[in-house]
C-alpha positions as a printed Julia matrix, in Angstrom:
330×3 Matrix{Float64}:
  19.57    4.93  -22.95
  17.9     6.83  -25.03
  15.56    6.13  -28.4
  14.1     7.76  -31.18
  11.46    6.63  -33.58
  12.42    5.08  -37.1
   9.32    5.1   -38.26
   7.47    9.07  -38.32
   4.02    7.44  -38.54
   3.94    5.58  -35.03
   4.14    8.98  -33.28
   0.55    9.9   -35.44
  -0.76    6.28  -34.26
  -0.04    6.89  -30.89
  -1.53   10.11  -30.4
  -4.64    8.85  -32.38
  -4.54    6.11  -29.61
  -4.38    8.08  -26.75
  -7.69   10.37  -27.82
  -9.66    7.15  -28.6
 -11.78    7.61  -25.78
 -14.0    11.33  -25.52
 -11.04   13.75  -24.15
 -11.84   17.66  -23.52
  -8.99   19.48  -25.95
  -9.04   22.69  -23.09
  -6.87   19.4   -21.19
  -3.32   20.49  -21.39
  -0.34   17.83  -21.5
   2.9    17.65  -20.03
   5.17   15.61  -22.47
   7.93   14.02  -20.57
  11.31   14.43  -22.06
  13.09   10.98  -23.21
  16.21    9.85  -20.88
  19.32   11.86  -21.78
  20.82   12.17  -23.78
  18.03   12.02  -26.1
  18.74   13.49  -29.93
  15.51   14.08  -31.82
  13.34   16.38  -33.21
  10.48   16.41  -30.28
   8.33   14.34  -32.88
   5.97   13.16  -30.21
   5.21   17.24  -29.21
   5.22   17.88  -32.53
   2.41   15.52  -33.15
   0.24   16.68  -30.12
   0.41   20.44  -31.29
  -0.79   19.41  -34.32
  -3.34   17.66  -32.87
  -4.41   20.89  -31.18
  -3.52   19.93  -27.95
  -2.31   22.73  -25.58
   0.83   21.2   -24.46
   3.37   22.18  -21.61
   6.68   20.9   -22.23
   9.4    19.98  -19.81
  12.7    20.15  -21.32
  15.81   19.09  -18.79
  18.63   19.84  -21.78
  19.24   23.67  -21.55
  20.78   23.33  -25.23
  17.31   22.29  -26.75
  15.38   25.12  -24.8
  16.33   28.02  -27.67
  14.51   25.97  -30.24
  11.58   25.16  -28.27
  10.92   28.58  -27.12
  11.18   30.1   -30.58
   8.5    27.17  -31.48
   6.87   28.56  -28.35
   6.77   31.88  -29.26
   5.16   31.19  -32.65
   2.4    29.6   -31.14
   0.11   32.03  -29.49
   0.16   30.09  -26.09
  -0.39   26.37  -27.55
   2.83   25.9   -26.44
   4.57   26.37  -22.92
   8.22   25.36  -22.62
   9.93   25.12  -19.24
  12.94   24.26  -18.25
  12.53   21.19  -15.91
  12.77   17.39  -15.75
   9.73   15.18  -14.67
  11.81   13.0   -12.94
  13.13   15.62  -10.5
   9.51   16.56   -9.42
   8.87   17.63   -5.99
  12.24   16.63   -4.81
  12.76   15.73   -0.75
  14.84   18.78   -0.57
  14.69   21.62    2.02
  15.03   25.34    0.33
  14.99   26.58   -3.22
  14.48   24.11   -6.13
  17.08   24.64   -8.52
  16.41   23.63  -12.28
  16.14   20.92  -14.17
  14.43   19.81  -10.74
  11.2    21.59  -10.37
   7.74   21.71   -8.04
   4.23   20.8    -9.39
   2.67   24.01   -8.19
   4.88   25.66  -10.44
   3.31   23.59  -13.33
  -0.32   23.81  -12.38
  -0.44   27.14  -11.75
  -0.82   27.36  -15.79
  -3.78   25.23  -15.78
  -5.7    26.02  -12.21
  -8.07   28.37  -14.3
  -8.84   25.53  -16.81
  -9.61   22.41  -14.76
 -12.88   21.63  -15.01
 -12.72   18.18  -15.87
 -12.52   14.76  -14.66
  -8.77   13.92  -15.4
  -7.24   17.2   -15.42
  -4.34   16.77  -17.14
  -2.7    14.16  -19.18
   0.98   13.11  -19.05
   3.15   11.49  -21.99
   6.28   10.37  -21.55
   9.15    7.45  -21.64
  10.03    6.4   -18.21
  14.15    6.28  -17.82
  15.0     2.24  -18.22
  17.54    2.55  -15.89
  15.0     3.75  -13.31
  12.26    2.04  -14.68
  11.12    0.7   -11.24
  11.88    3.11   -9.16
  10.02    5.69  -11.15
   6.85    3.48  -10.82
   6.85    3.0    -7.28
   7.47    6.65   -6.85
   4.68    7.69   -9.19
   2.13    4.88   -7.15
   3.38    6.73   -3.48
   2.07   10.17   -4.41
  -0.9     8.83   -5.95
  -1.5     6.95   -2.72
  -0.35    9.77   -0.81
  -2.36   12.42   -3.39
   0.58   14.88   -3.0
   2.73   16.15   -6.19
   0.62   15.94   -9.42
  -2.29   14.17   -7.95
  -3.02   17.1    -5.31
  -4.82   18.46   -8.57
  -6.73   15.41   -9.4
  -6.87   12.24  -11.15
  -4.18   13.0   -13.58
  -3.74   10.69  -16.04
  -0.16    8.97  -17.29
   0.41    7.72  -21.09
   3.92    6.25  -20.84
   6.22    3.81  -22.28
   7.45    1.41  -19.89
   9.31   -2.17  -21.31
   7.08   -5.17  -21.67
   8.69   -6.99  -18.58
   7.37   -3.96  -16.56
   3.7    -3.92  -17.94
   3.71   -7.55  -17.33
   4.19   -7.37  -13.4
   1.68   -4.23  -13.51
  -0.93   -6.3   -15.35
   0.05   -9.62  -13.69
  -2.9   -12.08  -11.75
  -2.3   -13.96   -8.61
  -0.97  -17.17   -8.94
   1.84  -16.27  -11.47
   4.67  -16.45   -9.17
   7.35  -14.58  -11.66
   5.6   -11.29  -12.14
   2.12  -10.78   -9.33
   4.21   -8.48   -6.89
   3.55   -5.83   -4.47
   3.74   -3.66   -7.53
   0.87   -5.74   -9.31
  -1.51   -5.32   -6.44
  -0.8    -1.42   -5.8
  -1.21   -0.36   -9.21
  -4.49   -2.46   -9.64
  -5.82   -1.26   -6.6
  -4.83    2.63   -7.55
  -5.25    2.59  -11.56
  -7.47    1.81  -14.26
  -4.6     0.0   -16.92
  -4.89    0.22  -20.21
  -2.69   -0.82  -23.15
  -2.75    1.6   -25.97
  -0.08    0.13  -27.87
   3.1    -2.47  -27.73
   6.09   -1.54  -30.46
   9.01   -3.73  -31.06
  12.31   -2.29  -29.94
  13.42   -2.35  -33.83
  11.34    0.68  -34.43
  13.41    2.6   -32.35
  17.26    3.44  -32.63
  19.59    4.93  -30.06
  22.63    7.16  -29.77
  24.69    4.43  -28.71
  27.64    3.83  -31.37
  26.93    0.79  -32.46
  23.13    1.67  -33.12
  22.12   -0.84  -31.24
  19.55   -1.77  -28.77
  21.07   -2.05  -25.27
  17.36   -3.77  -24.37
  17.74   -5.25  -20.41
  17.35   -8.54  -20.43
  14.94  -10.43  -18.72
  14.84  -14.58  -18.05
  11.05  -14.91  -16.96
   9.12  -11.99  -18.7
   8.63  -11.43  -22.15
  10.75   -7.75  -22.81
  10.54   -7.94  -26.52
   8.56   -4.34  -27.0
   8.13   -0.77  -25.78
   4.32   -0.48  -24.09
   2.33    2.57  -24.24
   0.57    2.44  -20.87
  -2.48    4.95  -19.95
  -3.14    4.75  -16.03
  -5.88    6.67  -14.75
  -6.25    6.75  -11.16
  -9.68    5.03  -10.0
 -12.13    7.16   -8.76
 -13.25    5.01   -6.03
  -9.56    4.52   -4.75
 -10.18    5.89   -0.86
 -12.99    4.8     1.41
 -13.24    5.27    5.35
 -10.57    2.27    5.58
  -7.85    4.05    3.38
  -7.09    7.2     3.12
  -3.87    9.3     2.03
  -3.33    9.75    5.38
  -2.66    5.52    6.16
  -1.39    4.99    2.43
   1.83    4.29    3.45
   0.69    1.74    5.77
  -1.23    0.1     3.5
   1.81    0.12    0.76
   3.8    -1.55    3.87
   1.35   -3.96    4.55
   1.2    -5.38    0.69
   4.78   -5.33    0.23
   5.32   -7.21    3.62
   2.66   -9.97    2.46
   4.45  -10.24   -0.83
   8.07  -10.68    0.21
   7.29  -14.5     0.14
   4.56  -15.07   -2.04
   4.29  -18.55   -0.9
   3.67  -17.9     2.4
   0.15  -18.36    4.15
  -1.97  -15.14    5.15
  -2.55  -16.13    8.41
   0.91  -16.47    9.08
   1.58  -13.4     8.03
  -1.09  -11.74   10.15
  -0.38  -13.66   13.12
   3.21  -12.29   13.07
   1.41   -9.05   13.11
   0.13   -9.74   16.85
  -3.13  -10.47   15.28
  -4.78  -12.75   17.46
  -8.34  -13.53   15.33
  -7.28  -13.53   12.28
  -9.02  -16.47   11.33
 -12.58  -15.1    12.02
 -11.36  -12.01   10.16
 -10.38  -13.95    6.9
 -13.66  -15.56    7.42
 -15.71  -12.43    7.84
 -14.15  -11.31    4.57
 -14.74  -14.85    2.8
 -11.56  -15.5     2.34
 -10.14  -18.9     2.43
  -7.86  -19.34    5.39
  -5.19  -21.6     3.59
  -4.49  -18.95    1.08
  -1.19  -17.82    0.08
  -0.1   -14.2    -0.08
   0.6   -14.44   -3.46
  -2.79  -16.0    -4.53
  -4.7   -13.16   -3.11
  -6.62  -10.64   -5.52
  -5.61   -7.02   -5.61
  -9.3    -6.26   -4.38
  -9.15   -8.62   -1.39
  -5.77   -6.79   -0.15
  -7.91   -3.5     0.0
 -10.74   -4.87    1.82
  -8.35   -6.51    3.99
  -6.62   -3.32    5.12
 -10.14   -1.55    5.44
 -11.17   -4.45    7.91
  -7.7    -4.27    9.91
  -8.49   -0.28    9.91
 -12.01   -1.14   11.61
 -10.55   -3.71   13.93
 -10.61   -3.05   17.68
  -7.57   -5.44   18.51
  -5.1    -4.51   15.31
  -2.98   -1.95   15.92
  -0.46   -0.22   13.33
   1.95    1.86   16.04
   4.24   -0.87   15.73
   4.53   -0.51   11.92
   5.81    3.36   12.4
   9.28    2.94   12.04
   9.11    0.39    9.09
   6.75    2.11    7.22
   8.94    5.73    7.66
  11.7     3.83    6.24
   9.59    2.33    3.2
   8.46    5.85    2.23
  12.14    6.8     2.7
  12.99    4.18   -0.03
  10.24    4.8    -2.03
  11.17    8.56   -2.47
  15.09    7.7    -3.11
């Protein structure tokens, strides 16, 4: 499904909100193309250009390229247009990458001489509804691995996601319907800021009946499209959690929250950890805590403690972790 703003003031509002903290306009933005087949004037891109921002635009539809390239030629370097699809960034293939798939190093070679700030690049876009959850997982995986776009620093994502997925990302322990592995990993990895909530009625689609094919949600509200800012945490990595073992951390969290009412000690004991009670006591984590009631920061502390434990080995995780990585990157 594709969306088009009805009210032209909305992009200006969103642009203002996304600039609501101090920024350096040397930063460049990669506006993501809306999910195909989008029919519209690129109003958000134009709003960013009017705000004086230098823009690298990824366009996945060749039919739209001539107009964008004409605009590029008239702006004296403010706009760079690339034939590519952000959601096909750094595909797991061997050999030459064919457009609209695109490699992040091609994008960032345009920026290396300008990256001087803590947040080198800000990305704007709308996540495709049909692949929303998979896309969020992939973005989190490359964040923890420091690969793809995150090789270059704390790249900031300003993305439209459904309200139900926003509720999952920000869920708290004990919220049984919403609190999931995705919640823990996003809160550990990112600063999450809600910039704006816009009712679905503000958008039209290219559906024949002009209706909104909004996915239904039985347990979580889904009445809005949310503009959310995700900024990687400065202190994400430590001696215990590193890009090289982050896949194991992701797998551990997913395993713990597969059954949110199970006791954490039972999960640890299933991993052949004989001193789980002593470990939890040292971390000041209640021995009878359920996995769905453990805070994100405690999952990180637990993993760091396991990495430093002489009795814990992750060697038996190997095959499961590789399978988890493969599924996330599909």
